[in-house]
N, C-alpha and C positions, 0 to 999 in steps of 0.2 A: 503493500499499496503507500504508494509516493503520494503522500498530499498535494496538489497542485493551489495551492492558498494563497503564493504568493503576486505583487503584479508580473512582475519578469518572470514568472514558472519554474521551471526546474534549475536554472541556472542561475535563480536569487537565492538559494539554498546557503545554509551560513557553512565557512569552512571550518571542516572539526577540530577539534584539539590532535597536537603533537602529537604522533602514537606511543611515542619514547615517555611522555605525560601519561596520556590516559591511561595506559595498560598499566604500568605500577599503579595506579591511583584506583583502579578499577580490581587488582589484588586485595587491598587495604580493604576498599568496599563490601568485599565478598567477606573479607574474615569478619567485617564489622557485622555483615546479613547474617553470618554464623552465630554471631554474640547475640545479636536480637533474637533470632528464632529460638534460641537457648533462655532467653526470659522472656517471651511472648506469652508463653502458659497454654492457653486451650491452643487444638489444633486447626477451628475458626480464625486466631487472631496469628498462626503460624504460615496461614494460605493469605491474609490480604497482605501481611508481611513481605512476603516470596513474592505473590502479586505484583505490590505495585513497585517493588525494589527493580522485580526482573525487565517488567515495563519502559519502566525508567532508563534503564541499561542498555536495553534492545536502540532503545531511542537514539542514544547518546554515540552511535557507533552507526547513524543514519547511512552513511558513507556505501558501507556494506551490505548492511537489515533489510535497507530499501529499495535492493535488486528483486528481481523476479526471481523464483527458487524452483516453484512448479506450476508451469503457465502462466498466467497472469499473478499470482497468488507468492507476495512478499515474505520475506522472512519473518517481518515484524506481524505480519495477518496470521502467518503460522502460529508465532509466539502466541499473539493474543489468543487466537483459537485452542490451543494448549491448555493456557492457563484458565480460558472456559469452562473447557470438559473435567478438569482435575476439580474446578470450584464445584461444580456439579456434582461429579463423584463424592465429594467428601462433605457436601450437605445431604441432609435429612429429606428425603423424597417431600417428606408431608407437609415442608417448609414451601414449596416451589406451587401447594394449592390454596396458600395464603389469600385470603381475599384482599391483603393489602397492595397484592402485584396485579390486580385485575385493569388500571388503569397502565401498566407495562403491556399487557395480553393485550391490550387494547390495541396499540399502536406496533403489535407486532401483528396485529390481525390486519391492520391498514396497509403494515407494509406486504403482509404475506397476498390480501386481495388485487394489491397494485402490480406484483410478480405474475399472477395467475393471468388475469386482464390482457397482462403486456405480453407474455410469452417470455420473461427473463426469468423462470425461477430461480436460476444460479446467481444469479446479482443479488437475492434477496438473502444468502448467506452469510456477506459481508455485514451486513446493519442486524442479523438477527443475532449475530454472533457478538458483535458489541452491548446488546441488550441483556444478552445471555452474561455476559463475562461483568456489568451494570447490578444484574439481578444477585450474581453468585458473591461480589462484594460486599452486594447490601444486604444478602444474607447473613452472610462471615463475619460483617462488622457486627453487626444486632448480637449475633452469638456469643462472640467475644465480648461484647460490653456486658451483656446479662449474665454469663455463665464464669469469667472470669476476674481477675481486676482490671479495672477501664486505666489506670493509672498505668500500670506494666504495662497495658495495651499499646500506648500512647508513645509512650517511650522506647517500645519495639518499634511500634510503627516510625517514630523518625529516623532511626535507619533509614529504611526504604527510600526517604527523601531526602537524603542525606547525598546522593551523587547530581542531586539538582546542586544543594548548593558550593559540593565543594567544586565541581568542574566549572560555575560559576566564576566560582573565585579566581580560579586559574583561566580561566578564559582572558580575566581582569589582570591578571598579574603577568601573560604571558602576550595582553591587550591583541585576542582574537575574538574583534566582534563581528556583528554582520549589521550589515546598512539596512535602515529598518524602512521596508514599504519605500524603499525610493527617493527619500527624503532627506539624506544626506546623513542622519542623527544613528548615532549606535546603538546597537542593540547587543550587550552580554548576553547570551544565551547557554552559555560552556559548551559551545562545537554543535547544540541541538538542530535539526533542519530549520523548524523556524518557531518567532518568537510565540506564538499562538499558544503550542502544545507546550510552550516552556511553561509559556504564564499564565497558564490553566491550570498547570501543574501544581505551580504554585498556589494558585487560589484555593485547592485541595488542603493544601499544608498549612494555610490560613484558617479554612473553617473547621478544619480539627483540631486546632490549639485553642480555636474560640470556643471550640463546643464542647471540650473534653472539662468538666468540671474537676478530676482528682489535680488538675494542673494549678498551683496557686495564684491567686490572682498578679502578684507582682510578676511572675515569671510570663505571665501574656502580656503584661504592659512594656515588657523588656523586649520578648519575642515578637509582639505583632508588628512593632514600627519594622524592626528589620526585614522580618517578610514583607512588608510595604516595600521597602528600602529597595529587597530583590526583585521584586515585579516591576519595580521604576527601573532597573538597571535593565533589567528586559525591556522596556521602550512599547510595550503594546498598549494603545489605549483603553482597547475595550477592556483589560484585564482591571489595569489602574481605575476606571470609572465601576467595574462591576464589585470591586472592593468597595467601595463606598457604602453600599449600609452596614457592612458590618462594624466601619469605622464608625461609621456615625452612632451607632449601637453605642460602640463604648465611649463615644466623648459623651452622649448625653447618659451612660451608666457613672461615669466620674463628676460629671455637673450634677448629679442627681444624687448621689450617696449621700452629704450631708446634709441634705435640704430634710425639711419635716415631711412626715410621707404623705400627709393628707396635701401637702403641696406640689408634690412631686408629679401627676400627672399633669398639671400647667404650667411648670418648668420644661418638662420633657417637650412640650407642643414647642412651645418657643425657642427654645436652644434648639429643637430641630428644624424650626424653619431657618433660624439664625446661622448654623451650620450648613443647611442647603445651599443656602445665600452665598451664603460666603467662601463655602470652596466650591461652588460654578464660578464666580466673579473670578476665585482664584487663577481655577484651572484658564478659564479663556485669556487669559494675560499669559500664556504660556504658548510660544511657538507653535506647539505640538498638538495644542486644543483651539488653536484662533478657529478651527472648521467648526466647531459645535458654535461658536456665535455669528458665522456665517450663514449657518443650516438655519437656527432659530431667527434671523433675521430673515430667511429667505421662504420661509414657510412653507404653503402648498405648492409653491411653485416648482417645485421639484420632482414633484407629481405628473412627469409627462413620458414620451414616448421614446426610446434611445436614440432617432434617429434626431432629435430635439436638443440635446447635450452638447451644451458648447465646450470649449478648451477649459474653464475655468471650473460649470459644474463636473467634468470628470476627474477633476481632481481632488473633490470636496470627498475627505474622510476615505482617502485613497482611491475613491472613486465606487462607492459601495451604494450610491444612487443609480448609479448608471446600471451597475449589477444585477442592482435586484429590479429597475427598471426593464432588463431584457429579460431576466425569467417571468417578471410580473407578464409581458405582453406578451410571449410564443405561450402562457397559459392559456392567455383569454383566446388568441386568437385559434387553438386548440378544439377539438372536436370537445361536443357535450359530455361524452363519456368520459373522456382525460381529465375535463372539470370536475369533475367527482371524484377519479381515482389516478390521477397523474400518468407520467411518463414511465411510471418504475424505477426502482430503487438502483441507485446509482446512472441514474442516466441520463444526468447533468454531463458527463462525460465525454457524449457522443454531442453535445450542440456547444457548450461553452470551455473556455480554460482555465476558468477559473468557479470555484466552487462559490455557492450563494454568499455566504457572509451573514448568513440571517437564515435560524433554523427556521421562522417559519416559513419563510420564502422559499426553502427547502422543499420542507416538505408540503407546501400547495403545487411547487412545481414535480415532484415524484411520488407524492402517495396522494394527492388531490384535495378537496374536502376534506374526504376522510381523513386524513392525513394531519392535517391543521388542528382538525378538530379532535383527535385523539393528544396529540402533544398539549393542547391546551390546556385538555381534561388530564394529562399527567399531573402538569403544572399546578394546576388549580390543586389536582389531589394533594399534593405536596403539601400546599399550603393550608388547607383546609387541617390535615393530621398536623402538624406545625403550633396553629390557632388551637387546636384540642390541648395540645400538650398538657401534662401538669408541671414541666419541669423547662425551664429557659424556652417560653415560647415564644419572646419577643424576638431574643438572640435566633432561634431558630427560622421562623418567618424573617431576618435580615439575612443570614444563609442560605435560604430559597431565593430572594430577592437578589442576590448576589447573582446564582445560577443560570435565575431569567434574564438578567441580562447580558451575560455573558451572549448568551440566545438570540438579543435583539442585533449586534455586530461582527459575531462571527458564530462558529455551527461546531459546539463543543462534543455534542453528541454524536457525530459525526470521527474526530478525534480520540482513542483510546485514553487519553489523558483526562477527556470531557466524562467520559463513563467513569473513571474512577472517582473525579469529585462527585456526580450522580451517586454513582455507587458509596461511596462513604456517606454524601449528607444523609441518604435514602435510611441510610443502616443508624445512623444516628438520631434519625428522626422516629424512625419505629422504636428503639431505644426510651426515649425520654417522653413521646406521646404514651408509652403505656406502662411509663412506671417500674422499667423491669421486669413486667410480666413476660407471662410465653405468647406469642404468637397463636392466636387461635386458627386452625386448617379445618377444612372440609374433608371427611372421613371416604366420603364418596359425592365426588364435584357435578356436577351437575349442569350442564349448558344455558341456565336460568339468570340474566343481569339480574333481575330484581332480589334472588336471594343472595348475592353479592354484596358486599359494602365494606365500606375503606376501616 
């Protein structure tokens, strides 16, 4: 799987770290992984630690692992499929019948219907495998938190994210940056292929640290700014914006904590508005975010056919508005059946050089109205479960908003790193929303939607 996400295509990939540096570091990181696996505790905890570490390491060697191994299947795709199969084999099968997985199964059904109608069944393998990996990670994360020591699990899971931070540090020391989206600014991403995947993985780390209650507050207030610094050095605007809900939450938490409980609601609203306004104004003063000001001033004038885009329009947000327009107008011109089921899984590669940079636009094109409704339903379900949580309700909501924002200007669910974010987030959400209770399952599942609840 060789993601064509950059404006210049494959030639725009980041240079890898020198093998003389990366190989010794990889050996040390493998030793660290063995230590993390030993301390993780449960089988589910070990699986999550191993799966995340392995995926991040595969991506760091993209020069080799993105090459096709079997037909159109790359080394990273084979690795991800292997992790999915391993996760399912280690998971009690009754958990796969859990009612909480219904929103994901609805998306899988939309993918299957689109593939069947468009006669491209084989292309459904990759997106279904990605969601399968997300399911495995979510359920194993839930079991690791519920059945083991959350603190040990999280400390072990930090080992999985060590390759990201270690390789990024050495890309800074050795000055091995990637030119970011053709705008002359550098992105230090540790030899990764593209800043989108690297930054999305860092969002997973941010969410994990934020949602873990076992970590002392002072450690969070030290590590979260460091993670944000790492995201800024990766220089991917979408990830920086996506982190804002959690940053706002912690800012309000710090402001509200010494305030009388009766006044916290009013203070939180006023402070929240102030933080959003101040943060927005600050971002727009930076060259990297000046496009946002232009977009706000342009309003609906950017919604138009691709042929009407001028040179200035094409440069806004790295050309995202033109990309979205091309997808939407091709879908609009398609037959009515394709309005409903789309062009089929991975069909964008047949018509465009770049992926849609928006999950909703992509799902409308590939899976039609059914896909968009299923995707929106999954996001709404996650927010509903978070709002019903008995613990850390608003922090969970903020984490889900982080992921939704990612989907508005990139496609995390298309990247394995995004599936890792989704799996960890969903696992934490289930754990906190159920107060450590076991997941209820159906002994004899029936295909009756009215019998299934979130």
